[in-house]
RODO-2510 file (C-alpha; in nm, 4 decimals, decimal comma):
residues 245
     n   res          X          Y          Z
     1     m     1,8211    -0,6107    -3,4246
     2     s     1,8942    -0,4361    -3,7559
     3     k     1,7129    -0,6077    -4,0418
     4     q     1,8156    -0,6315    -4,4052
     5     k     1,5379    -0,4867    -4,6196
     6     f     1,4752    -0,6182    -4,9696
     7     v     1,2200    -0,5930    -5,2462
     8     i     1,1476    -0,8296    -5,5344
     9     v     1,0770    -0,6381    -5,8558
    10     a     0,9062    -0,8333    -6,1325
    11     a     0,6601    -0,8275    -6,4170
    12     r     0,3422    -1,0274    -6,3620
    13     r     0,3489    -1,4055    -6,4140
    14     t     0,7261    -1,4367    -6,3847
    15     g     0,7369    -1,6614    -6,0774
    16     s     0,7287    -1,3987    -5,8046
    17     n     0,4857    -1,5943    -5,5849
    18     l     0,7151    -1,8942    -5,6174
    19     l     1,0146    -1,6838    -5,5167
    20     c     0,8288    -1,5275    -5,2223
    21     t     0,7402    -1,8661    -5,0757
    22     l     1,0896    -2,0012    -5,1410
    23     l     1,2482    -1,7150    -4,9505
    24     n     0,9871    -1,7248    -4,6757
    25     s     1,0749    -2,0904    -4,6110
    26     h     1,4107    -1,9744    -4,4726
    27     p     1,3879    -1,9273    -4,0922
    28     e     1,5716    -1,5948    -4,1119
    29     i     1,3595    -1,4401    -4,3903
    30     l     1,0157    -1,2830    -4,3763
    31     c     0,8931    -1,2313    -4,7317
    32     h     0,5523    -1,0800    -4,7963
    33     h     0,3799    -1,0872    -5,1327
    34     e     0,2158    -0,7878    -5,3056
    35     v     0,1642    -0,5496    -5,0164
    36     f     0,0891    -0,2696    -5,2666
    37     n    -0,1647    -0,4639    -5,4731
    38     p    -0,4617    -0,2336    -5,5554
    39     r    -0,7008    -0,5010    -5,4261
    40     g    -0,5447    -0,5356    -5,0837
    41     i    -0,2414    -0,6161    -4,8748
    42     f    -0,1041    -0,9632    -4,9444
    43     y     0,1050    -1,0590    -4,6437
    44     a     0,3408    -1,3569    -4,6216
    45     l     0,1361    -1,6771    -4,6032
    46     d     0,2235    -1,7176    -4,2324
    47     f     0,0376    -1,3937    -4,1550
    48     r    -0,2788    -1,4381    -4,3606
    49     n    -0,4615    -1,5679    -4,0541
    50     g    -0,5117    -1,2139    -3,9273
    51     s    -0,2172    -1,2182    -3,6872
    52     l    -0,0692    -0,9190    -3,8703
    53     d    -0,2770    -0,6132    -3,9516
    54     l    -0,1185    -0,2955    -4,0865
    55     g    -0,4526    -0,1370    -4,1642
    56     s    -0,6679    -0,1347    -4,4741
    57     h    -0,5441    -0,0808    -4,8267
    58     k    -0,7178     0,2595    -4,8113
    59     d    -0,5013     0,3519    -4,5114
    60     r    -0,1978     0,2259    -4,7032
    61     d    -0,2806     0,4336    -5,0100
    62     a    -0,3387     0,7458    -4,7978
    63     d     0,0126     0,7184    -4,6491
    64     p     0,2173     0,4631    -4,8460
    65     m     0,5528     0,5588    -4,6972
    66     g     0,4124     0,5449    -4,3439
    67     f     0,2704     0,2021    -4,4252
    68     l     0,6095     0,0918    -4,5535
    69     k     0,7804     0,2140    -4,2378
    70     h     0,5388     0,0079    -4,0271
    71     l     0,6029    -0,2974    -4,2440
    72     w     0,9806    -0,2727    -4,2036
    73     n     0,9406    -0,2388    -3,8249
    74     i     0,7247    -0,5466    -3,7660
    75     p     0,8632    -0,7210    -3,4543
    76     t     1,0259    -1,0378    -3,5842
    77     d     1,3341    -1,2521    -3,5325
    78     s     1,3915    -1,2547    -3,9081
    79     k     1,7190    -1,1033    -4,0263
    80     c     1,5706    -1,0137    -4,3660
    81     v     1,2310    -0,8584    -4,4364
    82     g     1,0953    -0,7935    -4,7831
    83     f     0,8062    -0,8099    -5,0266
    84     k     0,7401    -0,7997    -5,3991
    85     m     0,6217    -0,5308    -5,6386
    86     t     0,5049    -0,5932    -5,9938
    87     r     0,4965    -0,3687    -6,2967
    88     g     0,2417    -0,0894    -6,2618
    89     q     0,1964    -0,1123    -5,8848
    90     a     0,2520     0,1987    -5,6685
    91     e     0,4997     0,3463    -5,9140
    92     r     0,5943     0,6439    -5,6951
    93     v     0,6651     0,4115    -5,4022
    94     l     0,8783     0,1905    -5,6265
    95     e     1,0761     0,4942    -5,7440
    96     k     1,1598     0,5799    -5,3820
    97     i     1,2504     0,2201    -5,3040
    98     i     1,4809     0,1988    -5,6051
    99     i     1,6879     0,4999    -5,4921
   100     d     1,7111     0,3821    -5,1297
   101     p     2,0537     0,2143    -5,0846
   102     e     1,9406     0,0426    -4,7628
   103     i     1,6945    -0,1742    -4,9572
   104     k     1,8436    -0,4580    -5,1607
   105     k     1,6755    -0,5187    -5,4927
   106     v     1,5968    -0,8621    -5,6366
   107     i     1,5101    -0,8382    -6,0064
   108     l     1,3123    -1,1390    -6,1269
   109     r     1,2527    -1,2097    -6,4943
   110     r     1,1139    -1,4986    -6,6987
   111     r     1,3018    -1,5840    -7,0160
   112     n     0,9952    -1,7209    -7,1935
   113     r     0,7959    -1,4173    -7,3046
   114     v     0,5230    -1,6269    -7,4686
   115     k     0,4505    -1,8228    -7,1500
   116     t     0,4569    -1,5017    -6,9470
   117     f     0,1906    -1,3513    -7,1725
   118     v    -0,0232    -1,6662    -7,1905
   119     s    -0,0110    -1,7080    -6,8126
   120     e    -0,1289    -1,3502    -6,7678
   121     l    -0,4164    -1,3990    -7,0142
   122     i    -0,5278    -1,7089    -6,8239
   123     a    -0,5027    -1,5380    -6,4836
   124     e    -0,7090    -1,2466    -6,6113
   125     k    -0,9784    -1,4925    -6,7230
   126     t    -0,9853    -1,7021    -6,4057
   127     d    -0,8888    -1,4263    -6,1594
   128     q    -0,6626    -1,6842    -5,9921
   129     w    -0,3269    -1,5120    -5,9542
   130     e    -0,1802    -1,7360    -5,6858
   131     l    -0,2424    -2,0942    -5,5783
   132     y    -0,1261    -2,2848    -5,2703
   133     c    -0,3883    -2,5611    -5,2429
   134     h    -0,4422    -2,8275    -5,5109
   135     e    -0,8136    -2,8475    -5,4247
   136     e    -0,8559    -2,4838    -5,5320
   137     k    -0,6919    -2,5264    -5,8719
   138     i    -0,9050    -2,4168    -6,1654
   139     e    -0,8809    -2,5924    -6,4999
   140     p    -0,7021    -2,3343    -6,7162
   141     p    -0,9215    -2,2060    -6,9983
   142     k    -0,7971    -2,1773    -7,3534
   143     v    -0,6927    -1,8306    -7,4637
   144     r    -0,6299    -1,6760    -7,8025
   145     v    -0,2895    -1,5152    -7,8496
   146     e    -0,2650    -1,2272    -8,0936
   147     f     0,0892    -1,1564    -8,2138
   148     p     0,0689    -0,7719    -8,1900
   149     q    -0,0515    -0,7965    -7,8292
   150     l     0,2273    -1,0444    -7,7497
   151     l     0,4868    -0,8066    -7,8942
   152     n     0,3419    -0,5122    -7,7023
   153     h     0,3375    -0,7078    -7,3759
   154     a     0,6999    -0,8157    -7,4182
   155     a     0,8039    -0,4600    -7,5052
   156     q     0,6317    -0,3171    -7,1979
   157     n     0,7989    -0,5703    -6,9705
   158     n     1,1361    -0,5077    -7,1316
   159     a     1,0999    -0,1309    -7,0912
   160     f     1,0020    -0,1784    -6,7254
   161     y     1,3111    -0,3850    -6,6485
   162     n     1,5422    -0,1576    -6,8451
   163     t     1,4199     0,1490    -6,6557
   164     i     1,4761    -0,0232    -6,3206
   165     l     1,8202    -0,1550    -6,4127
   166     r     1,9388     0,1763    -6,5550
   167     s     1,8432     0,3490    -6,2320
   168     l     2,0133     0,0858    -6,0175
   169     e     2,3314     0,0856    -6,2229
   170     a     2,3497     0,4658    -6,2386
   171     s     2,3375     0,4907    -5,8594
   172     n     2,5479     0,1780    -5,7995
   173     q     2,2633     0,0138    -5,6064
   174     p     2,3107    -0,3413    -5,4753
   175     h     2,0901    -0,5739    -5,6786
   176     i     2,0725    -0,9275    -5,8089
   177     s     1,9074    -1,0479    -6,1310
   178     l     1,7300    -1,3838    -6,1253
   179     e     1,5415    -1,5909    -6,3805
   180     y     1,2272    -1,7854    -6,3002
   181     e     1,3578    -2,0867    -6,4883
   182     c     1,6525    -2,1203    -6,2462
   183     i     1,5279    -2,0216    -5,9003
   184     t     1,4567    -2,3753    -5,7813
   185     s     1,8193    -2,4800    -5,8290
   186     v     2,0364    -2,5129    -5,5176
   187     l     2,3172    -2,3005    -5,6611
   188     e     2,0808    -2,0180    -5,7518
   189     q     1,9189    -2,0292    -5,4090
   190     q     2,2607    -2,0098    -5,2454
   191     r     2,3386    -1,7073    -5,4605
   192     i     2,0187    -1,5375    -5,3404
   193     l     2,0959    -1,6091    -4,9751
   194     e     2,4505    -1,4792    -5,0111
   195     f     2,3157    -1,1602    -5,1675
   196     l     2,0842    -1,1107    -4,8694
   197     g     2,3793    -1,1556    -4,6341
   198     l     2,2767    -1,4887    -4,4853
   199     s     2,5334    -1,7474    -4,3859
   200     l     2,5768    -2,0698    -4,5813
   201     p     2,5427    -2,3592    -4,6145
   202     y     2,1670    -2,3889    -4,5825
   203     s     1,9374    -2,6705    -4,6831
   204     r     1,7339    -2,6206    -4,9985
   205     l     1,4488    -2,3700    -4,9845
   206     f     1,1007    -2,5035    -5,0527
   207     s     0,7863    -2,3549    -5,1991
   208     v     0,4159    -2,4192    -5,1524
   209     s     0,3255    -2,2264    -5,4669
   210     i     0,1498    -2,4465    -5,7248
   211     k     0,2138    -2,4045    -6,0971
   212     q    -0,1058    -2,3113    -6,2781
   213     t    -0,0241    -2,3066    -6,6511
   214     p     0,0673    -2,6300    -6,8353
   215     t     0,4215    -2,6550    -6,9677
   216     d     0,2884    -2,7445    -7,3138
   217     l     0,1069    -2,4395    -7,4524
   218     r    -0,0873    -2,6538    -7,6969
   219     a    -0,3212    -2,7284    -7,4071
   220     v    -0,4185    -2,3659    -7,3472
   221     v    -0,3592    -2,1638    -7,6662
   222     s    -0,6708    -2,1953    -7,8829
   223     n    -0,4980    -2,0721    -8,2001
   224     f    -0,1732    -2,2653    -8,1463
   225     s    -0,1309    -2,3760    -8,5097
   226     e    -0,1959    -2,0270    -8,6412
   227     l     0,0452    -1,8787    -8,3877
   228     d     0,3035    -2,1440    -8,4708
   229     s     0,2991    -2,0289    -8,8315
   230     t     0,3035    -1,6588    -8,7401
   231     l     0,6009    -1,6980    -8,5080
   232     s     0,7956    -1,9358    -8,7320
   233     e     1,0435    -1,6708    -8,8520
   234     t     1,0822    -1,4992    -8,5134
   235     d     1,2771    -1,5677    -8,1948
   236     y     0,9445    -1,6287    -8,0194
   237     h     0,8942    -1,9586    -8,2025
   238     q     1,1188    -2,1629    -7,9752
   239     e     0,9503    -2,0127    -7,6696
   240     l     0,6109    -2,1252    -7,7996
   241     h     0,7347    -2,4856    -7,8144
   242     d     0,9419    -2,4779    -7,4964
   243     l     0,8367    -2,7541    -7,2528
   244     g     1,0348    -2,6114    -6,9647
   245     p     0,8851    -2,4326    -6,6603
***
């Protein structure tokens, strides 16, 4: 059976784990996580029991394209097979994926740049980048947000997305752009499934990913008042106070 290949391209802390588990909840989709993470190979949650072994991450790094070929050819009844890649991971592999017209690209962004940055600062402190069990949740520490670093982080993410989109548009590659703030809506999920070529209607997708950062940044930004004043005349100010996801 010919499978539809796809890749989720995202900056860190933009909801990619949420999207992976949402898609993987569909019976016709197999969605792995960061299979090119420098630390290891993060399979779909269903396969983290050792039932799937494509070798070590050292084997993967020695022959990344061979590893990718094995991943695409995993025996499965799924009609769609994919995984996610985040900014900075296996850049040469991503370049080859982007120019391959057989691989559909899902571009995931998060509108709130402040929350993206704060979430990354917290994850770097706790080293907890994904969470699927409430008992394992760590109380998020407070972090200090410096405005120059926030600007630099947002600029790097923006440049990353712009480079990807320019390449896709120049070669007329099939892709879909999603926003973290919308991916739990039924209409948005239907749009994703249609893009992947799956028949509708389908019941709502579900996720086991647990949100780690509070919606109110006052709880985790140690210099919130100072930052509030600094951002007051910028378009980041509303994002700082946003109580959405």
